[in-house]
Backbone as a ProteinNet text record, in pm:
[ID]
protein_1_A
[PRIMARY]
MRKDKASQVALMGMMCALSIAISFIEGLIPQFIPIAGMKPGFSNIVTMFGATTLGAPYALGIVLFKAAFALITRGTTAFFMSLCGGLLSCLVLILLLKINSSKIGYIGIGVLCAVFHNIGQFIVAVIILGKAVLPLGWMLIITGMTFGMITGTIFGITFPRLQKTITAFRKNAERGRS
[TERTIARY]
3271.9	3206.8	3072.9	3071.7	2949.6	2838.8	2877	2776.4	2723.7	2811.6	2766.4	2659.2	2679.5	2579.9	2450.7	2466.3	2348.1	2272.6	2345	2275.5	2205.8	2264.6	2198.3	2071.8	2078.8	1960.1	1851.7	1892.8	1795.6	1732.2	1814.7	1762.8	1667.5	1704.3	1617.4	1483.4	1489.1	1366.2	1277.5	1339.3	1261.7	1199.7	1274.6	1220	1106.2	1120.7	1012	887.4	906.2	792.7	727.3	809	755.1	678.5	730.8	662.8	527	518.1	386.6	291.9	346.2	260.7	200.3	283.5	233.7	133.1	162.4	71.3	-63.3	-57.9	-181	-262.1	-195.1	-263.6	-325.4	-253.7	-308.5	-437.8	-445.1	-565.9	-687.1	-663.2	-772.2	-824.6	-747.8	-788.4	-901.5	-1011.3	-1119.4	-1069.7	-1118.3	-1076.9	-1150	-1070.1	-1127.1	-1122.8	-1044.8	-1027.6	-1103.8	-1189.4	-1276.4	-1207.5	-1084	-1015.3	-985.6	-1033.7	-1016.4	-869.1	-838	-702.3	-607.5	-652	-564	-529.9	-399.4	-350.6	-245	-219.7	-120.7	22	58.7	192.9	296.9	254.2	348.6	450.8	417.6	515	635.4	620.7	734.5	843.9	810.9	913	1018.1	973.8	1066.3	1157.5	1101.5	1182.6	1284.8	1243.3	1335.6	1447.7	1411.4	1511.5	1606.3	1550.7	1633.8	1733.8	1689.7	1778.5	1889.3	1855.7	1956.1	2050	2003.3	2083.5	2160.2	2092.4	2155.1	2192.4	2124.6	2155.6	2043	2064.9	1963.6	1914.3	2002.3	1951.1	1851.8	1876.3	1785.2	1651.2	1656.5	1532.6	1450.5	1517.6	1446.7	1389.9	1462.5	1412.2	1286.2	1281.4	1161.3	1043.9	1068.4	962.8	909.5	998.9	957.1	881.6	925.4	856.8	715.9	702.6	570	478.5	533.9	453.2	408.2	496.9	459.9	351.4	361.5	259	124.9	128.6	5.4	-55.3	28.3	-20.8	-91.1	-29.9	-85.3	-214.1	-218.5	-332.5	-442.7	-406.7	-507.5	-519.2	-433.6	-449.5	-354.4	-374.1	-284.3	-281.3	-396.2	-400	-322.6	-345.2	-272.6	-122.7	-86.3	55.2	118.4	55.3	113.1	113	9.4	5.2	119.2	135.4	241.4	378.7	395.5	525	565.4	477.7	511.7	529.3	437.8	450.7	573.9	596.1	710.9	843.8	853.5	979.3	1011.4	909.8	933.3	972.5	901	931.5	1071.9	1106.9	1237.2	1350.2	1329.2	1430.9	1453.3	1344.5	1356.1	1430	1396.6	1463	1613	1650.7	1792.1	1864.1	1800.4	1861	1876.5	1774.7	1780.8	1889.9	1911.6	2015.6	2155.4	2165.7	2295.3	2336	2237	2268.1	2266.2	2288.1	2291.7	2148.8	2101.3	1963.1	1941.3	2047.6	2028.6	1964.1	1983.5	1919.3	1768.9	1730.4	1588.7	1521.4	1589.5	1535.5	1442.9	1411.2	1326.6	1186	1134.6	999.9	999.8	1099.4	1109	1122.9	1204.7	1220.2	1087.8	1019.7	890.8	788.9	784.2	688.7	720.6	845.6	881.8	859.3	895.9	875.1	726.3	646	501.6	437.2	475	418.1	456.3	583	623.6	563.8	538.5	468.2	328.6	261.3	127.3	130.6	233.7	246	260.3	343.2	358.6	226.7	153.1	22.9	-76.5	-69.4	-159.6	-135.1	-10	22.4	-41.9	-32.7	-95.4	-246.6	-305.5	-450.6	-495.4	-419	-454.2	-445.1	-342.2	-327.7	-444.6	-485.7	-593.3	-731.2	-755.8	-890.3	-909.8	-801.1	-812.7	-823.7	-869.3	-874.2	-974.8	-1058.8	-1161.3	-1099.6	-975.4	-913.3	-833.9	-819.4	-740	-782.5	-913.5	-952.6	-904.3	-865	-818.9	-672.3	-601.7	-458.7	-423.4	-498.3	-470.3	-485.1	-585.2	-607.3	-489.4	-433.1	-319	-196.7	-178.7	-66.6	-84.6	-204.4	-231.8	-218	-275.4	-263.5	-118.8	-47.6	93.1	173.5	146.6	217.8	182.4	55.1	9.7	67.6	46.2	96.8	248.8	310.2	455.9	513.3	446.7	490.7	480.9	371.3	352.4	456.9	475.1	572.5	714.1	750	882	904.5	801.8	811.1	830.9	751.3	764.5	903	951.3	1083.9	1191.8	1179.8	1276.6	1280.4	1166.2	1158.1	1211.3	1175.9	1211.4	1349.6	1404.4	1531.5	1644.8	1665.9	1774.3	1754.4	1631.9	1603.1	1625.3	1583	1603.5	1751.9	1829.1	1973.6	2037.1	1994.1	2045.7	2011.5	1890.7	1849.3	1935.2	1961.4	2043.1	2186.5	2238.5	2374.1	2381.8	2281.2	2276.7	2264.2	2183.8	2165.2	2298.3	2371.2	2499.8	2603.5	2602.4	2696.4	2669.3	2542.3	2507.5	2551.2	2538.4	2583	2734.5	2807.2	2952.9	2994.3	2921.8	2950.7	2931.5	2834.3	2809.1	2923.5	3000	3114.6	3233.2	3240.1	3357.4	3359.3
-829.8	-845.3	-772.3	-652.9	-573.8	-639.9	-697.5	-764.5	-890.6	-958.7	-1076.3	-1036.3	-924.9	-874	-839.6	-780.9	-747.2	-873.4	-979.3	-1102.8	-1165.2	-1152.2	-1203.8	-1123.7	-993.3	-909.6	-944.4	-966.2	-1004.7	-1139.7	-1233.9	-1365.7	-1353.5	-1271.6	-1249.3	-1189.7	-1094.9	-1035	-1136.4	-1225	-1330	-1425.7	-1459.7	-1551.3	-1485.3	-1357.1	-1287.6	-1282.4	-1251.2	-1246.7	-1384.2	-1487.2	-1622.7	-1662	-1626.3	-1663.8	-1596.3	-1469.4	-1404.2	-1451	-1487.2	-1542.2	-1675.4	-1760.2	-1888.7	-1866.8	-1773.7	-1742.2	-1692.6	-1608.4	-1556.7	-1670.7	-1757.8	-1871.6	-1962.8	-1982.9	-2064.2	-2004.7	-1873.8	-1807.6	-1834.4	-1876.7	-1907.7	-2049.8	-2133.2	-2272.8	-2275.4	-2344.7	-2353	-2416	-2363.7	-2413.8	-2541.4	-2642.4	-2768.8	-2778.6	-2690.1	-2690	-2569.6	-2589.3	-2480.6	-2378.6	-2338.9	-2236.1	-2121.7	-2004	-1887.5	-1864.7	-1847.5	-1816.6	-1934.4	-2053.1	-2171.6	-2202.1	-2206.5	-2237.1	-2347.1	-2417.4	-2525.1	-2478.9	-2359.7	-2309.6	-2345.4	-2363.4	-2399.5	-2288.7	-2165.4	-2057.2	-2073.1	-2155.8	-2180.5	-2262.3	-2325.3	-2394.6	-2293.9	-2175.1	-2070.4	-2028.9	-2019.2	-1985.6	-2095.4	-2220.3	-2331.9	-2325.6	-2294.3	-2284	-2166.5	-2054.4	-1938	-1968	-2038.6	-2071.9	-2167	-2265.2	-2364.2	-2311	-2216.9	-2167.3	-2039.4	-1942.9	-1812.5	-1792.3	-1862.8	-1851.1	-1791.7	-1791.6	-1750.2	-1606.5	-1508.6	-1371.5	-1355.9	-1429.7	-1421.1	-1488.1	-1600.1	-1667.3	-1576	-1511.2	-1417.2	-1300.4	-1256.8	-1150	-1190.4	-1314.6	-1364.3	-1366.5	-1411.2	-1414.3	-1273.5	-1177.2	-1038.8	-981.4	-1015.1	-968.7	-1025	-1155.6	-1217.4	-1157	-1125.1	-1063.2	-924	-848.9	-715.4	-726	-825.9	-848.9	-881.2	-962.4	-995.5	-869.6	-782.3	-656.1	-572.3	-560	-476.8	-535.4	-667	-728.9	-779.7	-813.5	-874.6	-810.4	-714.9	-641.7	-682.3	-616.3	-628	-768.6	-828.9	-963.5	-1062	-1057.4	-1146.1	-1118.1	-991.3	-955.6	-1023.2	-1010	-1068.6	-1221.4	-1278.7	-1424.4	-1470.5	-1402.7	-1438.2	-1414.7	-1303.2	-1269.1	-1367.1	-1390.6	-1478.9	-1623.6	-1671.4	-1807.3	-1821.7	-1726.1	-1730.6	-1723.4	-1633.2	-1620.8	-1746.1	-1799.9	-1920.8	-2038.3	-2052.1	-2157.3	-2139.4	-2016.9	-1989.3	-2015.5	-1981	-2008.1	-2158.6	-2234.8	-2380.8	-2431.7	-2378.7	-2417.7	-2391.5	-2274.2	-2237.8	-2332	-2361.7	-2455.6	-2595	-2639.9	-2772.2	-2779.5	-2670	-2668.9	-2664.4	-2607.9	-2602.6	-2739.3	-2815.5	-2952	-3041	-3165.9	-3257.4	-3284.5	-3200.6	-3212.6	-3333.5	-3396.5	-3513.3	-3628.9	-3631.6	-3735.4	-3711	-3585.3	-3549.3	-3559.2	-3517.5	-3520.7	-3403.4	-3385.4	-3273.9	-3284.1	-3405.8	-3422.5	-3385.8	-3431.6	-3396.3	-3247.4	-3183.9	-3038.6	-2970.5	-3017.3	-2959.5	-2971	-3088.2	-3109.8	-3019.2	-3018.3	-2935.7	-2786.9	-2741.9	-2600.4	-2565.4	-2652.4	-2626.4	-2626.9	-2722.2	-2728.2	-2603.2	-2562.8	-2443	-2315.9	-2316.2	-2202.6	-2191.5	-2305.4	-2305.9	-2269.7	-2310.8	-2274.1	-2122.6	-2062	-1916.1	-1845.6	-1894.7	-1835.7	-1859.1	-1974.7	-2008.3	-1913.9	-1883	-1789.3	-1653.8	-1606.4	-1478.5	-1488.6	-1599.2	-1616.9	-1616.4	-1679.8	-1680.6	-1539.3	-1464.6	-1326.4	-1240.8	-1258.7	-1176	-1222.3	-1351.6	-1404.7	-1467.7	-1492.1	-1550.9	-1702	-1756.4	-1901.5	-1971.9	-1896	-1956.9	-2040.3	-2008.9	-2081.8	-2204.6	-2223.8	-2335.4	-2471.7	-2498.5	-2629.5	-2654.5	-2548.8	-2566.7	-2606.6	-2603.3	-2633.7	-2767.9	-2869.9	-3004	-3009	-2935.3	-2934.1	-2867.4	-2765.1	-2697.5	-2788.4	-2869.5	-2963.6	-3068.4	-3122.5	-3224.6	-3167.8	-3049.5	-2990.5	-2950.7	-2904.9	-2871.6	-2994.1	-3104.9	-3228.8	-3274.2	-3267.2	-3311.4	-3224.5	-3092.8	-3003.3	-2997	-3015.4	-3019.5	-3136.4	-3251.9	-3368.1	-3338.2	-3275.1	-3241.5	-3139.3	-3035.2	-2930.5	-2988.1	-3070	-3132.1	-3221.6	-3295.3	-3381.6	-3298.1	-3193.3	-3105.5	-3042.3	-2997.1	-2936.2	-3038	-3158.9	-3262.8	-3293.6	-3285	-3310.4	-3191.4	-3070.5	-2951.6	-2896	-2924.8	-2864.1	-2889.5	-3013.3	-3034.1	-2953.8	-2944.1	-2866.7	-2717.6	-2670.4	-2529.6	-2497.1	-2589.2	-2568.3	-2552.8	-2632.3	-2620.1	-2482.4	-2435.9	-2304.6	-2195.3	-2204.2	-2104.2	-2108.5	-2227.5	-2240.2	-2171.6	-2193.8	-2127.9	-1976.7	-1933.3	-1790.2	-1726.7	-1793.9	-1740.2	-1739.6	-1843.8	-1846.5	-1731.2	-1704.4	-1591	-1458.9	-1447.8	-1325.8	-1310.9	-1422.2	-1418.3	-1381.1	-1431.1	-1393.9	-1245.2	-1189.4	-1046	-962.4	-1020.9	-950.7	-948	-1048.8	-1059.7	-954.3
-1209.8	-1080.8	-1078.8	-1134.7	-1134.2	-1217.1	-1331.9	-1415.6	-1348.1	-1269.9	-1196.6	-1096.5	-1030	-934.9	-1009.7	-1127.8	-1208	-1248.7	-1282.8	-1320.7	-1200.6	-1080.7	-960.8	-930.2	-948.9	-926.9	-1029.3	-1153.3	-1256.7	-1224.2	-1180.2	-1141.8	-1024	-927.7	-811.4	-856	-946.6	-998.8	-1067.4	-1144.8	-1212.9	-1112.1	-1007.2	-906.2	-828.5	-796.9	-727.6	-815.5	-943.2	-1036.2	-1049.3	-1058.1	-1069.1	-943.2	-827.8	-702.7	-689.9	-728.4	-717.4	-827.3	-944	-1049.8	-1005.1	-946.9	-896.8	-784.9	-696.4	-586.3	-639.5	-740.6	-801.1	-862.9	-936.3	-999.7	-893.9	-782.5	-673.1	-619.2	-617.8	-570.7	-658.5	-782.7	-875	-859.8	-790.8	-770	-667.5	-696.4	-597.3	-467	-357.2	-226.7	-190.2	-157.7	-113	38.8	98.6	243.4	297.7	396.1	442.1	533.8	500.2	577.3	482	514.4	427.4	397	268.9	227.4	217.9	248.4	243.5	98.4	69.5	-64.5	-53.8	-163.2	-158.2	-126.4	-164.4	-134.6	-238.4	-362.5	-467.2	-494.4	-460.7	-480.5	-387.8	-285.3	-195.9	-264.2	-375.5	-455	-500.1	-534.5	-578.3	-462.7	-343	-225.6	-198.7	-211.2	-193.2	-296.3	-418.6	-524	-497.1	-455	-423.8	-313.7	-211.5	-99.6	-143.1	-225.5	-265.9	-374.3	-453.8	-565.4	-530.5	-473.8	-447.2	-301	-211.5	-70.1	12.8	143	239.2	219.7	198.2	183.6	68.5	-39.9	-153.8	-122.3	-52.5	-12.7	77.9	171.7	259.5	179.2	77.6	-9.1	-82.3	-128.6	-196.7	-99.8	22.9	125	150.7	166	191.1	71.8	-47.9	-168.3	-176	-147.1	-149.5	-43.5	72.9	178.4	135.9	72.4	23.4	-83.3	-168.7	-270.6	-205.4	-99.8	-26.9	34.8	86.9	145	39.1	-75.4	-183	-239.4	-255	-323.4	-231.1	-103.3	-16.5	120.5	152.8	277.8	389.6	502.7	617.1	676.7	692	751	664.7	534.1	442.5	449	464.5	476.3	597.4	713.6	834.5	829.1	770	755.2	664.6	550.8	457.1	518.3	584.1	643	752.2	846.9	959.2	914.1	831.1	780.3	692.7	605.8	515.5	588.1	686.4	761	841.3	908.8	988	896.6	787.3	690.9	632.1	598.1	538.9	638.6	763.9	865.3	881.3	878.8	885.1	761.6	645.5	521.1	528.6	576.1	587.2	683.9	796.8	892.5	832.1	759.7	698	591.6	519.5	417.2	478.4	598.8	667.9	722.2	765.4	809.6	686	701.2	588.1	539.1	448	401.4	311.2	264.2	178.2	255.2	386.9	467.4	478.2	475.4	487.4	351.5	246.7	111.4	84.8	-42.1	-83	-25.1	-15.8	39.5	187.9	261.8	403.6	424.6	341.2	350.2	318.1	212.8	175.4	287.4	351.4	460.9	579.6	622.4	738.6	712.3	593	560.2	554.9	496.7	488.4	626.5	710	845.2	924	915.3	988.9	928.9	799.3	737.9	798.6	808.7	867.8	1015.9	1087.2	1228.9	1242	1156	1157	1130.1	1033.2	1002.8	1116	1177.3	1288	1406.4	1434.2	1542.6	1516	1390.8	1355.3	1370.4	1325.9	1336.4	1482.6	1569.9	1712.8	1770.3	1730.7	1778.6	1732.3	1607	1551.3	1597.2	1592.2	1616.1	1754	1823.7	1956.7	1953.6	2064	2082.5	1992	1924.8	1839.3	1727.5	1687.1	1576.4	1622.5	1752.5	1803.5	1748.5	1733.5	1678.7	1535.7	1463.8	1326	1318.2	1429.2	1430.6	1370.9	1406.7	1355	1203	1149.2	1005.1	932.9	994.5	934.1	929.2	1031.6	1033	922.4	911.4	810	669.1	645.3	511.8	483.6	585.2	566.4	525.7	591.3	557.3	415.5	382.2	250.3	139.4	151.3	47.1	48.5	164.3	171.9	94.6	101.1	22.9	-126.9	-165.2	-307.4	-351.5	-271.5	-303.7	-309.8	-213	-212.2	-333	-371.7	-489.3	-615.6	-630.3	-747.4	-750.5	-634.3	-627.9	-666.8	-618.1	-652.3	-800.8	-865.9	-1009.8	-1089	-1047	-1124.3	-1093	-974.9	-934.5	-1033.9	-1079.1	-1176.4	-1305.6	-1349.9	-1472	-1448.4	-1331.6	-1299.8	-1285.6	-1230.3	-1218.9	-1357	-1454.5	-1590.6	-1648.6	-1621.1	-1670.1	-1609.4	-1480.2	-1412.5	-1464.3	-1488.4	-1543.2	-1678.8	-1762.6	-1894	-1878.3	-1783.9	-1757.6	-1717.8	-1629.6	-1584.1	-1695.5	-1780.1	-1893.1	-1987.9	-2012.5	-2099	-2037.2	-1906.2	-1837.8	-1850.3	-1839.2	-1853.1	-1994.8	-2093.5	-2232.9	-2254.7	-2186.4	-2196.3	-2140.6	-2047.6	-1990	-2084.8	-2170.2	-2259	-2365.8
[MASK]
++++++++++++++++++++++++++++++++++++++++++++++++++++++++++++++++++++++++++++++++++++++++++++++++++++++++++++++++++++++++++++++++++++++++++++++++++++++++++++++++++++++++++++++++++

């Protein structure tokens, strides 16, 4: 039992590292959208995987880890944007997984999570900057839908492969117990 917990902690550590690596790489992509800090959100694939594989507490842990990383590397505003967007998106993800998510599909989940992530960030932006950012709301919805479709598609393609990797990881952990 103890080694199983250790393997879950190791897996969680790998997912957190992967999410911040993807987030960092996204920061290197030139911005095509004229909103400061706007990124595609591909690191949310890791959160989706964490929620479907390990469960809600692990997904929330990944969100908190990414927010802490944003605080360390980009400051307080980035922290609150990441935290609020990530938490709202993760809560939607958890709710969608509790209901019959097969009807929605990975693309639908990706779109809803991305849109709610942007809504969470938009709320923080309104609190910090005031009504001046209100005209950008429509752009956040459109980009959330667009990147959500891409993220959901990537997740749908990679999820079966990632599940095989996790199964192999767990088998190796079990062999270590013997």
